[in-house]
NULUM-810093 format. One record per residue: residue in three letters; chain; x, y, z of N, C-alpha, C in turn. Coordinates in nm, 3 decimals. Example, Ala and Ser with C-alpha at 12.3 -4.5 7.8 and 13.67 -1.06 7.14 Angstrom:
2
<r residu="ALA" chaine="A" n_east="1.319" n_north="-0.569" n_up="0.780" ca_east="1.230" ca_north="-0.450" ca_up="0.780" c_east="1.320" c_north="-0.330" c_up="0.780"/>
<r residu="SER" chaine="A" n_east="1.285" n_north="-0.225" n_up="0.708" ca_east="1.367" ca_north="-0.106" ca_up="0.714" c_east="1.290" c_north="0.003" c_up="0.787"/>
# end
This chain:
130
<r residu="MET" chaine="A" n_east="0.103" n_north="-0.142" n_up="0.009" ca_east="0.002" ca_north="-0.022" ca_up="0.020" c_east="0.091" c_north="0.180" c_up="-0.021"/>
<r residu="ASN" chaine="A" n_east="0.048" n_north="0.203" n_up="-0.109" ca_east="0.116" ca_north="0.297" ca_up="-0.084" c_east="0.173" c_north="0.371" c_up="0.045"/>
<r residu="LYS" chaine="A" n_east="0.239" n_north="0.522" n_up="0.044" ca_east="0.182" ca_north="0.592" ca_up="0.141" c_east="0.300" c_north="0.757" c_up="0.174"/>
<r residu="ILE" chaine="A" n_east="0.116" n_north="0.808" n_up="0.173" ca_east="0.183" ca_north="0.910" ca_up="0.241" c_east="0.233" c_north="1.018" c_up="0.287"/>
<r residu="ILE" chaine="A" n_east="0.365" n_north="1.098" n_up="0.211" ca_east="0.487" ca_north="1.161" ca_up="0.282" c_east="0.426" c_north="1.325" c_up="0.250"/>
<r residu="HIS" chaine="A" n_east="0.453" n_north="1.344" n_up="0.386" ca_east="0.421" ca_north="1.505" ca_up="0.491" c_east="0.516" c_north="1.554" c_up="0.591"/>
<r residu="PRO" chaine="A" n_east="0.602" n_north="1.626" n_up="0.552" ca_east="0.679" ca_north="1.628" ca_up="0.698" c_east="0.651" c_north="1.699" c_up="0.748"/>
<r residu="GLU" chaine="A" n_east="0.723" n_north="1.655" n_up="0.892" ca_east="0.632" ca_north="1.777" ca_up="1.053" c_east="0.633" c_north="1.906" c_up="1.071"/>
<r residu="GLY" chaine="A" n_east="0.494" n_north="1.978" n_up="1.048" ca_east="0.537" ca_north="2.113" ca_up="1.089" c_east="0.474" c_north="2.167" c_up="0.968"/>
<r residu="TRP" chaine="A" n_east="0.420" n_north="2.131" n_up="0.839" ca_east="0.438" ca_north="2.172" ca_up="0.690" c_east="0.289" c_north="2.220" c_up="0.717"/>
<r residu="ALA" chaine="A" n_east="0.313" n_north="2.303" n_up="0.663" ca_east="0.129" ca_north="2.328" ca_up="0.593" c_east="0.086" c_north="2.207" c_up="0.502"/>
<r residu="PRO" chaine="A" n_east="-0.074" n_north="2.242" n_up="0.494" ca_east="-0.147" ca_north="2.099" ca_up="0.458" c_east="-0.142" c_north="2.125" c_up="0.307"/>
<r residu="ALA" chaine="A" n_east="-0.109" n_north="2.067" n_up="0.270" ca_east="-0.079" ca_north="2.043" ca_up="0.146" c_east="-0.328" c_north="2.010" c_up="0.090"/>
<r residu="LYS" chaine="A" n_east="-0.301" n_north="2.096" n_up="-0.046" ca_east="-0.414" ca_north="2.178" ca_up="-0.112" c_east="-0.442" c_north="2.075" c_up="-0.226"/>
<r residu="GLY" chaine="A" n_east="-0.509" n_north="1.942" n_up="-0.211" ca_east="-0.551" ca_north="1.860" ca_up="-0.397" c_east="-0.454" c_north="1.820" c_up="-0.414"/>
<r residu="TYR" chaine="A" n_east="-0.309" n_north="1.784" n_up="-0.311" ca_east="-0.238" ca_north="1.705" ca_up="-0.376" c_east="-0.117" c_north="1.635" c_up="-0.259"/>
<r residu="ALA" chaine="A" n_east="-0.042" n_north="1.526" n_up="-0.262" ca_east="0.043" ca_north="1.540" ca_up="-0.224" c_east="0.220" c_north="1.591" c_up="-0.279"/>
<r residu="ASN" chaine="A" n_east="0.309" n_north="1.584" n_up="-0.103" ca_east="0.438" ca_north="1.605" ca_up="-0.087" c_east="0.492" c_north="1.472" c_up="-0.192"/>
<r residu="GLY" chaine="A" n_east="0.470" n_north="1.404" n_up="-0.134" ca_east="0.540" ca_north="1.286" ca_up="-0.169" c_east="0.449" c_north="1.197" c_up="-0.144"/>
<r residu="VAL" chaine="A" n_east="0.474" n_north="1.043" n_up="-0.205" ca_east="0.451" ca_north="0.947" ca_up="-0.199" c_east="0.488" c_north="0.849" c_up="-0.207"/>
<r residu="LEU" chaine="A" n_east="0.501" n_north="0.763" n_up="-0.142" ca_east="0.624" ca_north="0.636" ca_up="-0.072" c_east="0.572" c_north="0.474" c_up="-0.134"/>
<r residu="SER" chaine="A" n_east="0.591" n_north="0.467" n_up="-0.268" ca_east="0.519" ca_north="0.306" ca_up="-0.259" c_east="0.607" c_north="0.160" c_up="-0.186"/>
<r residu="ASP" chaine="A" n_east="0.467" n_north="0.098" n_up="-0.223" ca_east="0.579" ca_north="-0.052" ca_up="-0.146" c_east="0.715" c_north="-0.107" c_up="-0.185"/>
<r residu="LYS" chaine="A" n_east="0.719" n_north="-0.038" n_up="-0.263" ca_east="0.836" ca_north="-0.087" ca_up="-0.341" c_east="0.964" c_north="-0.016" c_up="-0.335"/>
<r residu="GLY" chaine="A" n_east="0.942" n_north="0.064" n_up="-0.233" ca_east="1.026" ca_north="0.247" ca_up="-0.194" c_east="1.059" c_north="0.259" c_up="-0.305"/>
<r residu="THR" chaine="A" n_east="1.018" n_north="0.293" n_up="-0.415" ca_east="0.998" ca_north="0.408" ca_up="-0.479" c_east="0.914" c_north="0.569" c_up="-0.425"/>
<r residu="LEU" chaine="A" n_east="1.008" n_north="0.636" n_up="-0.398" ca_east="0.957" ca_north="0.790" ca_up="-0.352" c_east="0.932" c_north="0.852" c_up="-0.455"/>
<r residu="TYR" chaine="A" n_east="0.759" n_north="0.912" n_up="-0.485" ca_east="0.783" ca_north="1.027" ca_up="-0.582" c_east="0.815" c_north="1.161" c_up="-0.468"/>
<r residu="VAL" chaine="A" n_east="0.775" n_north="1.226" n_up="-0.529" ca_east="0.836" ca_north="1.419" ca_up="-0.439" c_east="0.712" c_north="1.478" c_up="-0.537"/>
<r residu="GLY" chaine="A" n_east="0.636" n_north="1.501" n_up="-0.482" ca_east="0.511" ca_north="1.596" ca_up="-0.574" c_east="0.615" c_north="1.758" c_up="-0.652"/>
<r residu="GLY" chaine="A" n_east="0.583" n_north="1.788" n_up="-0.688" ca_east="0.661" ca_north="1.962" ca_up="-0.726" c_east="0.640" c_north="2.068" c_up="-0.672"/>
<r residu="GLN" chaine="A" n_east="0.832" n_north="2.040" n_up="-0.592" ca_east="0.799" ca_north="2.122" ca_up="-0.488" c_east="0.890" c_north="2.269" c_up="-0.546"/>
<r residu="ILE" chaine="A" n_east="0.881" n_north="2.353" n_up="-0.489" ca_east="0.864" ca_north="2.497" ca_up="-0.531" c_east="0.976" c_north="2.596" c_up="-0.384"/>
<r residu="GLY" chaine="A" n_east="0.971" n_north="2.745" n_up="-0.418" ca_east="1.045" ca_north="2.785" ca_up="-0.324" c_east="1.051" c_north="2.845" c_up="-0.221"/>
<r residu="TRP" chaine="A" n_east="0.857" n_north="2.801" n_up="-0.172" ca_east="0.840" ca_north="2.835" ca_up="-0.054" c_east="0.874" c_north="2.756" c_up="0.080"/>
<r residu="THR" chaine="A" n_east="0.811" n_north="2.870" n_up="0.162" ca_east="0.851" ca_north="2.733" ca_up="0.282" c_east="0.780" c_north="2.685" c_up="0.400"/>
<r residu="ALA" chaine="A" n_east="0.792" n_north="2.619" n_up="0.440" ca_east="0.652" ca_north="2.471" ca_up="0.538" c_east="0.535" c_north="2.535" c_up="0.551"/>
<r residu="GLU" chaine="A" n_east="0.550" n_north="2.687" n_up="0.639" ca_east="0.423" ca_north="2.781" ca_up="0.588" c_east="0.354" c_north="2.797" c_up="0.489"/>
<r residu="GLN" chaine="A" n_east="0.395" n_north="2.767" n_up="0.371" ca_east="0.408" ca_north="2.743" ca_up="0.311" c_east="0.424" c_north="2.920" c_up="0.268"/>
<r residu="VAL" chaine="A" n_east="0.526" n_north="3.050" n_up="0.234" ca_east="0.529" ca_north="3.167" ca_up="0.247" c_east="0.715" c_north="3.171" c_up="0.163"/>
<r residu="PHE" chaine="A" n_east="0.689" n_north="3.277" n_up="0.045" ca_east="0.788" ca_north="3.318" ca_up="-0.034" c_east="0.881" c_north="3.416" c_up="0.031"/>
<r residu="GLU" chaine="A" n_east="0.986" n_north="3.306" n_up="0.105" ca_east="1.081" ca_north="3.431" ca_up="0.178" c_east="1.224" c_north="3.484" c_up="0.093"/>
<r residu="ALA" chaine="A" n_east="1.231" n_north="3.383" n_up="-0.016" ca_east="1.297" ca_north="3.430" ca_up="-0.104" c_east="1.216" c_north="3.475" c_up="-0.228"/>
<r residu="LYS" chaine="A" n_east="1.292" n_north="3.602" n_up="-0.277" ca_east="1.197" ca_north="3.660" ca_up="-0.414" c_east="1.283" c_north="3.611" c_up="-0.510"/>
<r residu="ASP" chaine="A" n_east="1.412" n_north="3.537" n_up="-0.520" ca_east="1.545" ca_north="3.603" ca_up="-0.645" c_east="1.513" c_north="3.389" c_up="-0.681"/>
<r residu="PHE" chaine="A" n_east="1.578" n_north="3.381" n_up="-0.783" ca_east="1.569" ca_north="3.277" ca_up="-0.844" c_east="1.708" c_north="3.170" c_up="-0.730"/>
<r residu="LEU" chaine="A" n_east="1.834" n_north="3.186" n_up="-0.767" ca_east="1.920" ca_north="3.173" ca_up="-0.640" c_east="1.810" c_north="3.087" c_up="-0.493"/>
<r residu="GLY" chaine="A" n_east="1.784" n_north="3.206" n_up="-0.422" ca_east="1.727" ca_north="3.187" ca_up="-0.294" c_east="1.636" c_north="3.048" c_up="-0.299"/>
<r residu="GLN" chaine="A" n_east="1.525" n_north="3.081" n_up="-0.384" ca_east="1.419" ca_north="3.009" ca_up="-0.443" c_east="1.436" c_north="2.827" c_up="-0.476"/>
<r residu="CYS" chaine="A" n_east="1.567" n_north="2.842" n_up="-0.548" ca_east="1.591" ca_north="2.687" ca_up="-0.623" c_east="1.668" c_north="2.628" c_up="-0.497"/>
<r residu="LYS" chaine="A" n_east="1.758" n_north="2.686" n_up="-0.347" ca_east="1.802" ca_north="2.617" ca_up="-0.280" c_east="1.698" c_north="2.590" c_up="-0.180"/>
<r residu="GLN" chaine="A" n_east="1.616" n_north="2.689" n_up="-0.208" ca_east="1.469" ca_north="2.685" ca_up="-0.055" c_east="1.429" c_north="2.547" c_up="-0.121"/>
<r residu="THR" chaine="A" n_east="1.405" n_north="2.493" n_up="-0.289" ca_east="1.292" ca_north="2.432" ca_up="-0.358" c_east="1.403" c_north="2.320" c_up="-0.318"/>
<r residu="LEU" chaine="A" n_east="1.528" n_north="2.280" n_up="-0.354" ca_east="1.630" ca_north="2.208" ca_up="-0.299" c_east="1.591" c_north="2.116" c_up="-0.133"/>
<r residu="GLN" chaine="A" n_east="1.546" n_north="2.203" n_up="-0.030" ca_east="1.585" ca_north="2.200" ca_up="0.087" c_east="1.449" c_north="2.109" c_up="0.127"/>
<r residu="ASN" chaine="A" n_east="1.321" n_north="2.171" n_up="-0.003" ca_east="1.199" ca_north="2.126" ca_up="0.024" c_east="1.227" c_north="1.965" c_up="-0.036"/>
<r residu="ILE" chaine="A" n_east="1.240" n_north="1.922" n_up="-0.077" ca_east="1.292" ca_north="1.783" ca_up="-0.152" c_east="1.365" c_north="1.737" c_up="-0.074"/>
<r residu="LEU" chaine="A" n_east="1.438" n_north="1.734" n_up="0.020" ca_east="1.535" ca_north="1.689" ca_up="0.056" c_east="1.457" c_north="1.649" c_up="0.185"/>
<r residu="THR" chaine="A" n_east="1.407" n_north="1.799" n_up="0.206" ca_east="1.329" ca_north="1.712" ca_up="0.377" c_east="1.223" c_north="1.597" c_up="0.349"/>
<r residu="ILE" chaine="A" n_east="1.154" n_north="1.613" n_up="0.248" ca_east="1.034" ca_north="1.512" ca_up="0.229" c_east="1.122" c_north="1.402" c_up="0.177"/>
<r residu="VAL" chaine="A" n_east="1.270" n_north="1.345" n_up="0.130" ca_east="1.326" ca_north="1.178" ca_up="0.129" c_east="1.374" c_north="1.180" c_up="0.263"/>
<r residu="GLU" chaine="A" n_east="1.431" n_north="1.317" n_up="0.337" ca_east="1.451" ca_north="1.265" ca_up="0.491" c_east="1.308" c_north="1.237" c_up="0.566"/>
<r residu="ALA" chaine="A" n_east="1.238" n_north="1.251" n_up="0.550" ca_east="1.101" ca_north="1.220" ca_up="0.595" c_east="0.976" c_north="1.094" c_up="0.579"/>
<r residu="ALA" chaine="A" n_east="1.050" n_north="1.001" n_up="0.438" ca_east="1.066" ca_north="0.869" ca_up="0.375" c_east="1.123" c_north="0.775" c_up="0.442"/>
<r residu="GLY" chaine="A" n_east="1.238" n_north="0.826" n_up="0.514" ca_east="1.323" ca_north="0.742" ca_up="0.570" c_east="1.452" c_north="0.706" c_up="0.506"/>
<r residu="GLY" chaine="A" n_east="1.471" n_north="0.849" n_up="0.407" ca_east="1.586" ca_north="0.830" ca_up="0.291" c_east="1.703" c_north="0.943" c_up="0.316"/>
<r residu="THR" chaine="A" n_east="1.832" n_north="0.989" n_up="0.199" ca_east="1.904" ca_north="1.093" ca_up="0.207" c_east="1.974" c_north="1.096" c_up="0.092"/>
<r residu="ALA" chaine="A" n_east="1.956" n_north="1.201" n_up="0.055" ca_east="2.039" ca_north="1.274" ca_up="-0.054" c_east="2.068" c_north="1.143" c_up="-0.174"/>
<r residu="GLU" chaine="A" n_east="2.156" n_north="1.038" n_up="-0.137" ca_east="2.192" ca_north="0.972" ca_up="-0.209" c_east="2.112" c_north="0.859" c_up="-0.283"/>
<r residu="ASP" chaine="A" n_east="2.001" n_north="0.921" n_up="-0.234" ca_east="1.934" ca_north="0.755" ca_up="-0.234" c_east="1.787" c_north="0.857" c_up="-0.393"/>
<r residu="LEU" chaine="A" n_east="1.806" n_north="1.030" n_up="-0.386" ca_east="1.761" ca_north="1.023" ca_up="-0.519" c_east="1.807" c_north="0.986" c_up="-0.705"/>
<r residu="THR" chaine="A" n_east="1.758" n_north="0.970" n_up="-0.751" ca_east="1.761" ca_north="0.939" ca_up="-0.888" c_east="1.667" c_north="0.991" c_up="-1.011"/>
<r residu="ARG" chaine="A" n_east="1.643" n_north="1.094" n_up="-0.995" ca_east="1.582" ca_north="1.168" ca_up="-1.136" c_east="1.530" c_north="1.286" c_up="-0.989"/>
<r residu="LEU" chaine="A" n_east="1.578" n_north="1.419" n_up="-1.135" ca_east="1.461" ca_north="1.505" ca_up="-1.094" c_east="1.414" c_north="1.609" c_up="-1.221"/>
<r residu="THR" chaine="A" n_east="1.382" n_north="1.672" n_up="-1.232" ca_east="1.300" ca_north="1.729" ca_up="-1.303" c_east="1.230" c_north="1.894" c_up="-1.287"/>
<r residu="TRP" chaine="A" n_east="1.353" n_north="1.973" n_up="-1.339" ca_east="1.314" ca_north="2.051" ca_up="-1.308" c_east="1.262" c_north="2.205" c_up="-1.398"/>
<r residu="TYR" chaine="A" n_east="1.150" n_north="2.283" n_up="-1.336" ca_east="1.086" ca_north="2.308" ca_up="-1.439" c_east="1.176" c_north="2.516" c_up="-1.423"/>
<r residu="VAL" chaine="A" n_east="1.132" n_north="2.589" n_up="-1.533" ca_east="1.269" ca_north="2.715" ca_up="-1.467" c_east="1.185" c_north="2.842" c_up="-1.604"/>
<r residu="THR" chaine="A" n_east="1.093" n_north="2.954" n_up="-1.495" ca_east="1.057" ca_north="3.047" ca_up="-1.620" c_east="1.176" c_north="3.132" c_up="-1.665"/>
<r residu="ASP" chaine="A" n_east="1.296" n_north="3.112" n_up="-1.652" ca_east="1.387" ca_north="3.203" ca_up="-1.686" c_east="1.491" c_north="3.126" c_up="-1.699"/>
<r residu="LYS" chaine="A" n_east="1.496" n_north="3.080" n_up="-1.834" ca_east="1.633" ca_north="3.037" ca_up="-1.965" c_east="1.742" c_north="3.124" c_up="-1.912"/>
<r residu="LYS" chaine="A" n_east="1.760" n_north="3.200" n_up="-1.944" ca_east="1.860" ca_north="3.275" ca_up="-1.945" c_east="1.975" c_north="3.347" c_up="-1.791"/>
<r residu="GLU" chaine="A" n_east="1.815" n_north="3.383" n_up="-1.707" ca_east="1.902" ca_north="3.337" ca_up="-1.548" c_east="1.963" c_north="3.279" c_up="-1.571"/>
<r residu="TYR" chaine="A" n_east="1.916" n_north="3.120" n_up="-1.562" ca_east="1.951" ca_north="2.993" ca_up="-1.466" c_east="2.128" c_north="2.981" c_up="-1.563"/>
<r residu="VAL" chaine="A" n_east="2.119" n_north="2.984" n_up="-1.715" ca_east="2.254" ca_north="3.055" ca_up="-1.764" c_east="2.356" c_north="3.114" c_up="-1.713"/>
<r residu="ALA" chaine="A" n_east="2.314" n_north="3.245" n_up="-1.703" ca_east="2.365" ca_north="3.288" ca_up="-1.623" c_east="2.418" c_north="3.324" c_up="-1.473"/>
<r residu="LYS" chaine="A" n_east="2.364" n_north="3.182" n_up="-1.390" ca_east="2.386" ca_north="3.157" ca_up="-1.265" c_east="2.405" c_north="3.002" c_up="-1.286"/>
<r residu="GLN" chaine="A" n_east="2.451" n_north="2.972" n_up="-1.348" ca_east="2.542" ca_north="2.796" ca_up="-1.364" c_east="2.610" c_north="2.795" c_up="-1.227"/>
<r residu="ARG" chaine="A" n_east="2.656" n_north="2.877" n_up="-1.234" ca_east="2.784" ca_north="2.843" ca_up="-1.127" c_east="2.785" c_north="2.862" c_up="-0.983"/>
<r residu="GLU" chaine="A" n_east="2.716" n_north="2.928" n_up="-0.946" ca_east="2.598" ca_north="3.016" ca_up="-0.852" c_east="2.549" c_north="2.890" c_up="-0.812"/>
<r residu="MET" chaine="A" n_east="2.402" n_north="2.866" n_up="-0.874" ca_east="2.351" ca_north="2.774" ca_up="-0.867" c_east="2.476" c_north="2.590" c_up="-0.861"/>
<r residu="GLY" chaine="A" n_east="2.526" n_north="2.618" n_up="-0.880" ca_east="2.644" ca_north="2.472" ca_up="-0.836" c_east="2.679" c_north="2.430" c_up="-0.717"/>
<r residu="ALA" chaine="A" n_east="2.673" n_north="2.577" n_up="-0.682" ca_east="2.699" ca_north="2.581" ca_up="-0.493" c_east="2.600" c_north="2.483" c_up="-0.421"/>
<r residu="VAL" chaine="A" n_east="2.483" n_north="2.598" n_up="-0.508" ca_east="2.344" ca_north="2.631" ca_up="-0.411" c_east="2.342" c_north="2.482" c_up="-0.395"/>
<r residu="TYR" chaine="A" n_east="2.371" n_north="2.400" n_up="-0.493" ca_east="2.281" ca_north="2.283" ca_up="-0.553" c_east="2.409" c_north="2.155" c_up="-0.456"/>
<r residu="ARG" chaine="A" n_east="2.491" n_north="2.224" n_up="-0.399" ca_east="2.604" ca_north="2.102" ca_up="-0.352" c_east="2.569" c_north="2.121" c_up="-0.206"/>
<r residu="GLU" chaine="A" n_east="2.554" n_north="2.235" n_up="-0.142" ca_east="2.505" ca_north="2.334" ca_up="-0.067" c_east="2.387" c_north="2.210" c_up="0.025"/>
<r residu="VAL" chaine="A" n_east="2.300" n_north="2.196" n_up="-0.062" ca_east="2.149" ca_north="2.148" ca_up="-0.061" c_east="2.196" c_north="1.968" c_up="-0.023"/>
<r residu="LEU" chaine="A" n_east="2.236" n_north="1.914" n_up="-0.134" ca_east="2.244" ca_north="1.854" ca_up="-0.186" c_east="2.375" c_north="1.712" c_up="-0.188"/>
<r residu="GLY" chaine="A" n_east="2.512" n_north="1.802" n_up="-0.170" ca_east="2.636" ca_north="1.783" ca_up="-0.181" c_east="2.631" c_north="1.697" c_up="-0.329"/>
<r residu="ARG" chaine="A" n_east="2.731" n_north="1.645" n_up="-0.325" ca_east="2.815" ca_north="1.594" ca_up="-0.487" c_east="2.703" c_north="1.433" c_up="-0.566"/>
<r residu="HIS" chaine="A" n_east="2.624" n_north="1.428" n_up="-0.462" ca_east="2.509" ca_north="1.363" ca_up="-0.614" c_east="2.467" c_north="1.394" c_up="-0.672"/>
<r residu="PHE" chaine="A" n_east="2.472" n_north="1.329" n_up="-0.768" ca_east="2.433" ca_north="1.423" ca_up="-0.933" c_east="2.363" c_north="1.272" c_up="-0.945"/>
<r residu="PRO" chaine="A" n_east="2.208" n_north="1.328" n_up="-0.983" ca_east="2.064" ca_north="1.183" ca_up="-0.997" c_east="2.070" c_north="1.252" c_up="-1.175"/>
<r residu="ALA" chaine="A" n_east="2.020" n_north="1.156" n_up="-1.254" ca_east="1.966" ca_north="1.191" ca_up="-1.397" c_east="1.828" c_north="1.322" c_up="-1.357"/>
<r residu="MET" chaine="A" n_east="1.871" n_north="1.414" n_up="-1.466" ca_east="1.740" ca_north="1.563" ca_up="-1.407" c_east="1.777" c_north="1.598" c_up="-1.566"/>
<r residu="THR" chaine="A" n_east="1.619" n_north="1.614" n_up="-1.650" ca_east="1.564" ca_north="1.770" ca_up="-1.740" c_east="1.551" c_north="1.896" c_up="-1.640"/>
<r residu="MET" chaine="A" n_east="1.538" n_north="1.973" n_up="-1.797" ca_east="1.557" ca_north="2.108" ca_up="-1.716" c_east="1.446" c_north="2.185" c_up="-1.847"/>
<r residu="VAL" chaine="A" n_east="1.338" n_north="2.198" n_up="-1.727" ca_east="1.247" ca_north="2.232" ca_up="-1.853" c_east="1.218" c_north="2.350" c_up="-1.866"/>
<r residu="VAL" chaine="A" n_east="1.217" n_north="2.479" n_up="-1.989" ca_east="1.158" ca_north="2.599" ca_up="-1.926" c_east="0.982" c_north="2.618" c_up="-2.006"/>
<r residu="VAL" chaine="A" n_east="0.922" n_north="2.689" n_up="-1.880" ca_east="0.741" ca_north="2.724" ca_up="-1.886" c_east="0.825" c_north="2.878" c_up="-1.960"/>
<r residu="ALA" chaine="A" n_east="0.651" n_north="2.831" n_up="-1.889" ca_east="0.578" ca_north="3.046" ca_up="-1.927" c_east="0.562" c_north="3.113" c_up="-1.823"/>
<r residu="GLY" chaine="A" n_east="0.540" n_north="2.969" n_up="-1.665" ca_east="0.487" ca_north="3.006" ca_up="-1.620" c_east="0.452" c_north="2.921" c_up="-1.487"/>
<r residu="LEU" chaine="A" n_east="0.397" n_north="2.951" n_up="-1.366" ca_east="0.426" ca_north="2.834" ca_up="-1.305" c_east="0.288" c_north="2.824" c_up="-1.196"/>
<r residu="VAL" chaine="A" n_east="0.194" n_north="2.770" n_up="-1.187" ca_east="0.117" ca_north="2.822" ca_up="-1.097" c_east="0.103" c_north="2.926" c_up="-0.988"/>
<r residu="GLU" chaine="A" n_east="0.232" n_north="2.914" n_up="-0.865" ca_east="0.139" ca_north="2.999" ca_up="-0.797" c_east="0.293" c_north="3.117" c_up="-0.893"/>
<r residu="ASP" chaine="A" n_east="0.239" n_north="3.237" n_up="-0.807" ca_east="0.269" ca_north="3.357" ca_up="-0.951" c_east="0.399" c_north="3.409" c_up="-0.870"/>
<r residu="ASP" chaine="A" n_east="0.420" n_north="3.364" n_up="-0.775" ca_east="0.621" ca_north="3.430" ca_up="-0.697" c_east="0.734" c_north="3.348" c_up="-0.799"/>
<r residu="ALA" chaine="A" n_east="0.631" n_north="3.182" n_up="-0.779" ca_east="0.727" ca_north="3.124" ca_up="-0.803" c_east="0.834" c_north="3.084" c_up="-0.927"/>
<r residu="LEU" chaine="A" n_east="0.961" n_north="3.098" n_up="-0.917" ca_east="1.024" ca_north="3.100" ca_up="-1.043" c_east="1.112" c_north="2.979" c_up="-1.056"/>
<r residu="VAL" chaine="A" n_east="1.114" n_north="2.847" n_up="-0.986" ca_east="1.175" ca_north="2.733" ca_up="-1.004" c_east="1.047" c_north="2.638" c_up="-0.933"/>
<r residu="GLU" chaine="A" n_east="0.998" n_north="2.515" n_up="-0.986" ca_east="0.930" ca_north="2.426" ca_up="-0.958" c_east="1.037" c_north="2.291" c_up="-0.962"/>
<r residu="ILE" chaine="A" n_east="1.093" n_north="2.185" n_up="-0.901" ca_east="1.107" ca_north="2.070" ca_up="-0.949" c_east="1.058" c_north="1.917" c_up="-0.915"/>
<r residu="GLU" chaine="A" n_east="1.011" n_north="1.832" n_up="-0.994" ca_east="0.990" ca_north="1.660" ca_up="-0.923" c_east="1.131" c_north="1.619" c_up="-0.877"/>
<r residu="ALA" chaine="A" n_east="1.025" n_north="1.493" n_up="-0.824" ca_east="1.170" ca_north="1.389" ca_up="-0.775" c_east="1.137" c_north="1.333" c_up="-0.811"/>
<r residu="VAL" chaine="A" n_east="1.231" n_north="1.191" n_up="-0.752" ca_east="1.173" ca_north="1.030" ca_up="-0.805" c_east="1.329" c_north="0.995" c_up="-0.676"/>
<r residu="ALA" chaine="A" n_east="1.344" n_north="0.903" n_up="-0.606" ca_east="1.434" ca_north="0.855" ca_up="-0.506" c_east="1.382" c_north="0.715" c_up="-0.492"/>
<r residu="GLU" chaine="A" n_east="1.479" n_north="0.637" n_up="-0.470" ca_east="1.415" ca_north="0.474" ca_up="-0.393" c_east="1.531" c_north="0.452" c_up="-0.276"/>
<r residu="ILE" chaine="A" n_east="1.440" n_north="0.444" n_up="-0.157" ca_east="1.407" ca_north="0.417" ca_up="-0.043" c_east="1.461" c_north="0.303" c_up="0.034"/>
<r residu="GLY" chaine="A" n_east="1.577" n_north="0.231" n_up="0.053" ca_east="1.568" ca_north="0.160" ca_up="0.189" c_east="1.622" c_north="0.030" c_up="0.062"/>
# end
């Protein structure tokens, strides 16, 4: 039976699950954005939102009993390709700060917008726990 993963202290997810852990140990992390556990955008800049988004993913993975090394796939949705390209070096540092030197399969997609107007990035993840 699948298990819903919702980190302790997070505001309720409305109409979706932050994570679903299959009985086989595959964790599917729903698209995370750069807001806090209270669903507040503290960071207004791209790098700040990326850091918060990655931290959100790691929090969900840890709530399921995993670590960053369990991540197998990340799918990134960004609203500004030019900003991403201009900040790649800094983005690498932010990534390593949160997830270390573990690099799962990744895809980057440029989108016209995200459901939350203030969101600049959204990332989905898959992890194999255990």
